[in-house]
MIBA-408410 format. One record per residue (C-alpha): y negated, z, x negated; residue number from 1. Coordinates in pm, whole numbers. Layout:
Y  Z  X  NUM
...
//
This chain:
-10964  11736  7039  1
-11208  11446  7108  2
-11549  11424  6947  3
-11872  11417  7146  4
-11928  11538  7500  5
-11607  11638  7676  6
-11531  11587  8042  7
-11426  11876  8262  8
-11072  11737  8264  9
-11066  11711  7885  10
-11190  12068  7847  11
-10917  12183  8084  12
-10653  11995  7882  13
-10785  12153  7562  14
-10773  12500  7714  15
-10417  12441  7835  16
-10323  12322  7481  17
-10461  12640  7331  18
-10274  12849  7587  19
-9953  12660  7503  20
-10003  12724  7132  21
-10057  13091  7205  22
-9741  13101  7417  23
-9546  12928  7141  24
-9677  13180  6886  25
-9567  13462  7111  26
-9229  13306  7181  27
-9042  13504  6914  28
-8711  13641  7035  29
-8695  14020  7077  30
-8354  14000  6910  31
-8512  13856  6596  32
-8792  14112  6603  33
-8536  14393  6645  34
-8341  14253  6351  35
-8651  14273  6131  36
-8709  14632  6242  37
-8345  14725  6163  38
-8377  14565  5820  39
-8696  14761  5758  40
-8528  15089  5864  41
-8227  15017  5638  42
-8455  14946  5344  43
-8646  15269  5405  44
-8316  15463  5397  45
-8217  15286  5075  46
-8554  15376  4924  47
-8502  15740  5016  48
-8156  15748  4860  49
-8274  15586  4537  50
-8571  15823  4520  51
-8343  16125  4566  52
-8114  15992  4293  53
-8404  15958  4049  54
-8528  16308  4140  55
-8180  16446  4062  56
-8184  16267  3725  57
-8516  16428  3632  58
-8405  16770  3756  59
-8078  16758  3559  60
-8266  16646  3246  61
-8526  16922  3287  62
-8260  17192  3330  63
-8046  17080  3034  64
-8180  16848  2764  65
-8546  16948  2798  66
-8458  17316  2757  67
-8189  17275  2488  68
-8359  17015  2266  69
-8728  17018  2367  70
-8865  16848  2054  71
-8639  16545  2089  72
-8626  16541  2468  73
-9002  16571  2540  74
-9103  16215  2428  75
-8808  16065  2619  76
-8895  16270  2928  77
-9262  16165  2916  78
-9167  15798  2885  79
-8941  15829  3191  80
-9224  15998  3384  81
-9447  15705  3289  82
-9201  15468  3459  83
-9225  15680  3772  84
-9607  15669  3759  85
-9611  15289  3715  86
-9396  15237  4024  87
-9596  15502  4209  88
-9915  15296  4165  89
-9752  14988  4319  90
-9603  15196  4598  91
-9945  15343  4683  92
-10100  14997  4703  93
-9823  14870  4933  94
-9861  15178  5154  95
-10229  15091  5191  96
-10132  14740  5309  97
-9884  14892  5555  98
-10156  15119  5682  99
-10378  14816  5747  100
-10090  14640  5926  101
-10040  14946  6145  102
-10410  14971  6220  103
-10451  14605  6312  104
-10116  14603  6493  105
-10220  14876  6736  106
-10002  15151  6594  107
-9640  15209  6695  108
-9483  15159  7036  109
-9255  15449  7133  110
-9034  15227  7347  111
-8942  14993  7059  112
-9003  15221  6765  113
-9189  14926  6614  114
-9549  14814  6583  115
-9715  14751  6918  116
-9808  14397  6816  117
-9496  14336  6612  118
-9475  13971  6725  119
-9835  13897  6622  120
-9844  13600  6381  121
-10211  13619  6285  122
-10248  13965  6130  123
-10024  13913  5826  124
-10161  13568  5731  125
-10513  13688  5794  126
-10487  13988  5564  127
-10246  13859  5301  128
-10350  13493  5274  129
-10703  13456  5408  130
-10826  13784  5255  131
-10613  13720  4942  132
-10435  14056  4956  133
-10110  13866  4898  134
-10244  13729  4568  135
-10343  14080  4462  136
-9997  14208  4558  137
-9827  13931  4361  138
-10028  14021  4052  139
-9951  14392  4092  140
-9577  14323  4133  141
-9559  14115  3816  142
-9781  14360  3629  143
-9552  14648  3734  144
-9249  14454  3615  145
-9405  14388  3273  146
-9512  14751  3233  147
-9159  14874  3312  148
-9001  14627  3069  149
-9248  14736  2800  150
-9097  15087  2817  151
-8757  14951  2707  152
-8638  14836  2366  153
-8640  14462  2307  154
-8258  14440  2327  155
-8251  14628  2656  156
-8507  14400  2819  157
-8263  14109  2808  158
-7994  14319  2977  159
-8193  14424  3286  160
-8211  14207  3597  161
-8500  14325  3813  162
-8537  14180  4160  163
-8896  14305  4135  164
-9071  13973  4074  165
-9320  13753  4263  166
-9330  13397  4131  167
-9443  13079  4299  168
-9142  12847  4358  169
-9099  12534  4150  170
-9051  12328  4464  171
-9225  12367  4797  172
-9052  12578  5062  173
-9123  12449  5414  174
-9430  12282  5273  175
-9553  12605  5112  176
-9610  12631  4738  177
-9746  12984  4681  178
-9544  13307  4694  179
-9793  13470  4931  180
-9780  13175  5173  181
-9398  13179  5181  182
-9379  13553  5251  183
-9688  13615  5462  184
-9819  13273  5569  185
-9850  13110  5910  186
-9564  13190  6148  187
-9487  13533  5998  188
-9452  13802  6268  189
-9614  14134  6180  190
-9281  14324  6184  191
-9133  14070  5939  192
-9429  14117  5704  193
-9378  14494  5723  194
-9008  14450  5630  195
-9105  14232  5333  196
-9340  14503  5204  197
-9062  14763  5238  198
-8823  14534  5049  199
-9073  14509  4763  200
-9094  14891  4756  201
-8713  14914  4749  202
-8702  14659  4464  203
-8962  14865  4276  204
-8765  15188  4317  205
-8442  15019  4207  206
-8624  14893  3898  207
-8761  15243  3838  208
-8409  15390  3870  209
-8269  15140  3619  210
-8546  15205  3365  211
-8534  15586  3405  212
-8154  15590  3358  213
-8183  15382  3041  214
-8464  15596  2900  215
-8307  15935  2977  216
-7973  15801  2850  217
-8126  15783  2501  218
-8054  16156  2467  219
-7680  16084  2474  220
-7699  15821  2202  221
-7644  15914  1842  222
-7958  15931  1630  223
-7886  15710  1331  224
-8131  15590  1071  225
-7947  15322  881  226
-8208  15283  607  227
-8128  15633  479  228
-7795  15715  320  229
-7646  16051  224  230
-7301  16166  121  231
-7164  16442  345  232
-6873  16680  310  233
-6745  16858  619  234
-6485  17133  602  235
-6345  17322  903  236
-6380  17648  712  237
-6469  17777  369  238
-6303  18116  409  239
-5926  18096  423  240
-5618  18312  452  241
-5400  18299  146  242
-5136  18027  187  243
-5338  17810  426  244
-5430  17458  303  245
-5796  17375  244  246
-5902  17051  419  247
-6235  16870  409  248
-6370  16529  511  249
-6597  16339  272  250
-6783  16043  419  251
-7109  15846  419  252
-7327  15901  719  253
-7436  15534  744  254
-7230  15246  613  255
-7090  14898  675  256
-6772  14957  879  257
-6622  14638  734  258
-6614  14768  375  259
-6482  15118  309  260
-6651  15300  20  261
-6473  15444  -284  262
-6454  15825  -261  263
-6337  16073  -523  264
-6338  16451  -570  265
-6350  16605  -919  266
-6246  16269  -1061  267
-5945  16217  -831  268
-5959  15924  -586  269
-5908  15994  -219  270
-5741  15776  41  271
-6014  15620  260  272
-5980  15519  625  273
-6268  15415  852  274
-6517  15513  586  275
-6384  15868  549  276
-6185  16031  272  277
-5980  16343  333  278
-5965  16605  55  279
-5673  16846  85  280
-5541  17094  -175  281
-5313  17396  -188  282
-5456  17750  -163  283
-5185  17953  -329  284
-5429  18163  -534  285
-5709  18396  -430  286
-6057  18340  -564  287
-6370  18127  -539  288
-6352  17752  -602  289
-6601  17460  -615  290
-6579  17085  -591  291
-6806  16780  -575  292
-6743  16449  -399  293
-6865  16108  -513  294
-6907  15813  -278  295
-6949  15463  -425  296
-7075  15180  -205  297
-7089  14811  -290  298
-7436  14671  -217  299
-7515  14326  -76  300
-7608  14206  -427  301
-7272  14311  -565  302
-7392  14623  -745  303
-7234  14963  -690  304
-7448  15252  -570  305
-7326  15609  -611  306
-7390  15904  -380  307
-7295  16257  -481  308
-7238  16547  -243  309
-7394  16886  -309  310
-7153  17126  -476  311
-6911  17266  -219  312
-6778  17621  -242  313
-6484  17784  -72  314
-6308  18114  -105  315
-5943  18195  -64  316
-5886  18554  46  317
-5641  18778  220  318
-5631  18774  603  319
-5959  18856  779  320
-6072  18903  1138  321
-6147  18626  1384  322
-6370  18658  1691  323
-6354  18383  1951  324
-6467  18351  2312  325
-6187  18304  2564  326
-6375  18049  2775  327
-6682  17896  2609  328
-6877  17905  2283  329
-7170  18086  2440  330
-7228  18416  2618  331
-7380  18403  2966  332
-7619  18656  3115  333
-7498  18858  3412  334
-7122  18790  3389  335
-6825  18929  3193  336
-6765  18724  2877  337
-6403  18777  2759  338
-6352  18782  2380  339
-6043  18800  2163  340
-6061  18974  1824  341
-5777  18939  1575  342
-5734  19048  1213  343
-5393  18937  1082  344
-5246  19196  845  345
-5484  19472  952  346
-5364  19754  1184  347
-5541  19753  1521  348
-5643  20119  1484  349
-5829  20031  1163  350
-6051  19770  1329  351
-6387  19850  1483  352
-6587  19594  1683  353
-6960  19629  1752  354
-7227  19412  1911  355
-7603  19372  1878  356
-7799  19204  2154  357
-7561  19324  2426  358
-7282  19567  2512  359
-6910  19549  2438  360
-6611  19714  2605  361
-6236  19690  2560  362
-5968  19758  2299  363
-5659  19620  2123  364
-5804  19275  2058  365
-5934  19212  2412  366
-6301  19278  2480  367
-6569  19198  2736  368
-6925  19124  2625  369
-7225  19173  2856  370
-7569  19031  2770  371
-7902  19056  2949  372
-8151  18828  2770  373
-8142  18479  2621  374
-8129  18435  2245  375
-7858  18532  2000  376
-7601  18812  2000  377
-7408  18921  1693  378
-7052  19058  1701  379
-6934  19236  1387  380
-6581  19336  1290  381
-6522  19600  1023  382
-6211  19775  891  383
-6145  20098  707  384
-6022  19997  360  385
-6019  20356  232  386
-6094  20698  385  387
-6461  20686  478  388
-6511  20336  330  389
-6570  20044  570  390
-6560  19673  487  391
-6702  19394  703  392
-6440  19137  795  393
-6666  18908  995  394
-7007  18887  1159  395
-7043  18614  1420  396
-7351  18487  1604  397
-7319  18371  1965  398
-7581  18186  2168  399
-7688  18373  2480  400
-7783  18151  2774  401
-7867  18178  3141  402
-7605  18070  3390  403
-7684  17708  3487  404
-7871  17650  3811  405
-7641  17590  4106  406
-7673  17293  4340  407
-7802  17355  4691  408
-7586  17204  4964  409
-7597  17180  5342  410
-7275  17088  5513  411
-7119  17034  5171  412
-7374  16766  5074  413
-7674  16771  4841  414
-7826  16454  4986  415
-7754  16123  5155  416
-7655  16058  5513  417
-7464  16268  5766  418
-7377  16219  6131  419
-7628  16394  6354  420
-7341  16577  6525  421
-7223  16715  6190  422
-7578  16820  6099  423
-7615  17014  6422  424
-7285  17196  6357  425
-7406  17355  6033  426
-7578  17693  6020  427
-7642  17781  5655  428
-7750  17655  5313  429
-7521  17736  5020  430
-7559  17740  4641  431
-7265  17574  4466  432
-7201  17628  4093  433
-6969  17342  4007  434
-6774  17303  3680  435
-6856  17653  3555  436
-6568  17859  3413  437
-6700  18203  3502  438
-6686  18378  3836  439
-7057  18369  3920  440
-7196  18369  4273  441
-7548  18277  4383  442
-7709  18392  4707  443
-7982  18197  4885  444
-8276  18429  4950  445
-8511  18191  5131  446
-8567  17826  5211  447
-8777  17586  5416  448
-8640  17328  5661  449
-8835  17012  5743  450
-8734  16789  6033  451
-8896  16446  6035  452
-8819  16243  6343  453
-8926  15878  6353  454
-9283  15844  6474  455
-9326  16216  6525  456
-9498  16494  6334  457
-9272  16678  6094  458
-9149  17024  6195  459
-9166  17276  5907  460
-8984  17610  5938  461
-8909  17880  5680  462
-8668  18173  5675  463
-8511  18430  5447  464
-8145  18447  5353  465
-7921  18143  5368  466
-7865  18116  5744  467
-8068  17904  5981  468
-8311  18100  6195  469
-8305  18069  6573  470
-8606  17839  6563  471
-8434  17622  6303  472
-8119  17591  6513  473
-8326  17495  6816  474
-8517  17231  6619  475
-8195  17096  6465  476
-8026  17065  6802  477
-8282  16805  6908  478
-8231  16559  6624  479
-8084  16211  6659  480
-8008  15909  6442  481
-8292  15821  6208  482
-8412  16181  6175  483
-8457  16315  5822  484
-8366  16679  5761  485
-8494  16822  5434  486
-8430  17166  5287  487
-8690  17255  5025  488
-8835  17558  4845  489
-8478  17689  4813  490
-8462  18012  4613  491
-8131  18159  4495  492
-8047  18471  4296  493
-7739  18493  4074  494
-7563  18764  3875  495
-7849  18783  3623  496
-8093  18881  3900  497
-8346  18608  3826  498
-8467  18386  4113  499
-8398  18014  4074  500
-8568  17730  4259  501
-8295  17485  4349  502
-8292  17115  4421  503
-8417  16992  4755  504
-8151  16864  4997  505
-8258  16549  5181  506
-8026  16427  5458  507
-8063  16137  5698  508
-7894  16160  6038  509
-7695  15862  6155  510
//
């Protein structure tokens, strides 16, 4: 524009120039704007799927490792929860920016399903660049990345490839040097800025998923402390039937796999393979026997260090009884646990089987154990060696556990996407106990259904039993693509009679 006093004509030209600029700013193709909206919707679905996956990881860990090995699992579990909290802070901040976009953009337009001012190119630069919210976001992204990496071991940090990063480019992009200018600067439609924020949230949740998997996976790694060494002898049994060979493995718990140690038992050298020596002798005589193993390891300075096992004892005796579960090495509450009892060389009518911590039924070597509370159950086998004189052949402890929690499913799925037509065709929630050897059924006693349509208030309905109520069926019949259907507060009762809260089932209609 010219300096000084302007003529009427010049003012008119200036006004027309401003109008033209405004028209150019508004001249963003609806096709492009729709594409940004579709990308945003796809990213939101991806976020939901990743979030459900992480929830399932935590639930599985809580129901298994955290209950079975609480002392070891608790620190790992808390570290994984910390990763979730770190990403949650970033997610909250981004949601606040989205809320400001929505407020300044006039809310959502029902006809497009997008922001009313989705083509506005001033809101995003104004908030993110002029008010420096983009700089704050960049700092929070990089801070979140560093905090997540800090939860991993140094070796693991080099193996992860997070897309969660916000760095200024080395070279200018379209004349822009800063990350916030490239993503939210001049010429950025509001709907595009919203999609970028959703992408950052998706990147954050993918990073969270990667870190949580690596942290929780520590439970499945062997716990080895290589600065401590101890000689170990492992024998399948120390009580044998006369005539059976006695076999034991003698090995060092931590060693250099490239140099096998020298191992001997009672002065006799053993053959060594992969750091282990196998000790095997005949058991032709009855009685009690002892032996000691010696492991010699060459040190880095050339010296030999010797490790000696504790004295090992074994007994060779006549045939005795054996109690073994037919299916698993534990007894489960509320179901029949088949057991086989055998005592080679002892008449069946001379054997008596009893149980503490439960009840036992059956005869002739085949029994069924029933237990009612978690802990330990003991099964004892005795025989009559003389009139009125009983001798214990074996006394075996079994772990007593609850039946694992089943997985809640709707339409055969525990989460993910499902055609809206298929969703409408279902009428019940089921509890599925996969990969469990016993015949155990769970019944759903109550659940809540939540229907969240895009840009509409969620509908929350509850019922008893496993079938959809009339109101639920009516609500479900009105869903369409993009609707989320969630089943939560699912309670199931199994053979043991105890109520279980099952996993939530989150489905997206397509």
